[in-house]
Structure formats: C-alpha cells, structure tokens
C-alpha positions in Angstrom: -0.1 -15.4 -5.4 -1.5 -16.5 -2.1 -3.7 -14.4 0.3 -2.5 -12.9 3.3 -4.1 -11.8 6.4 -5.2 -8.1 7.3 -3.3 -7.8 10.3 -0.1 -8.7 7.9 -1.0 -5.9 5.5 -1.4 -3.4 8.4 2.1 -4.4 9.7 3.6 -3.9 6.1 2.1 -0.7 5.7 3.7 0.6 9.0 7.1 0.2 7.5 7.0 3.0 4.9 11.1 3.3 4.6 13.7 1.0 3.6 17.2 0.7 5.7 18.6 2.7 2.6 16.2 5.7 3.1 14.2 4.8 -0.1 10.2 4.2 0.2 9.3 0.8 0.2 7.3 -0.1 -2.9 4.7 -3.1 -3.1 1.9 -4.2 -5.2 -1.7 -4.6 -4.3 -4.4 -7.0 -5.7 -8.0 -7.1 -4.0 -11.5 -7.6 -5.0 -14.2 -5.1 -4.1 -17.5 -6.0 -2.6 -19.2 -5.8 -6.3 -16.9 -8.2 -7.7 -14.5 -6.2 -9.4 -11.1 -7.1 -9.3 -8.4 -4.3 -8.6 -4.4 -4.2 -9.2 -1.9 -1.9 -8.3 1.4 -2.8 -9.8 3.5 -0.2 -8.1 2.4 1.9 -4.9 3.6 3.1 -1.7 2.3 3.5 1.7 1.1 7.0 2.5 -0.8 9.0 5.1 -0.3 10.3 8.5 2.6 8.8 10.7 0.4 6.9 13.1 0.1 3.7 14.6 -2.0 2.1 11.6 -3.4 -1.0 13.8 -5.0 1.2 16.3 -6.4 3.6 13.6 -8.5 3.2 10.3 -6.1 6.1 8.8 -4.3 4.4 6.0 -3.7 4.2 2.3 -1.8 3.5 -0.9 -0.6 5.9 -3.6 0.2 4.6 -7.1 3.8 5.4 -8.4 6.2 4.8 -11.3 9.3 3.2 -11.1 11.2 6.4 -10.1 8.5 6.8 -7.0 6.7 9.8 -8.6 2.9 10.0 -8.1 0.6 8.6 -10.7 -2.7 10.1 -11.3 -5.8 7.4 -11.2 -8.7 7.9 -13.7 
C-alpha cells in the first residue's frame, strides 16, 4: 500500500456518502508518534458537516460490514 498526502486524505473525508445514498467506507493505517502501528479495517467519516480543509474537526468511526458502529476498547 502506498502512502498518500494529507490533502488527499482530507478530500476523501469530505465525501461521506456515495451516489447511491450509502455511507462511504474505507480502511486507515497509520503510525503514531510513539511508533505504534494502528490499522482500522473498515470505517466511515464522522463529525460535523463542515469544510474539513478549513477546520481541524474531523474523525473516523469503526464500523462492521452493515455500517453499525463498533466500540473500541
């Protein structure tokens, strides 16, 4: 898997719904500052309906294949 730029990630997070009306799902893999590797196999974009490029308010939520929220321990 190749790395992508932050601007590309933000533009992907702006698109929350597919043309057929279902939520857009994606996977996320990143490395924390302490070196820990984190992988979310299926998640959706969540948060307020804002321009995410201009605001720091953005997030992802883990979901199952039916787009039901999963609790993170």
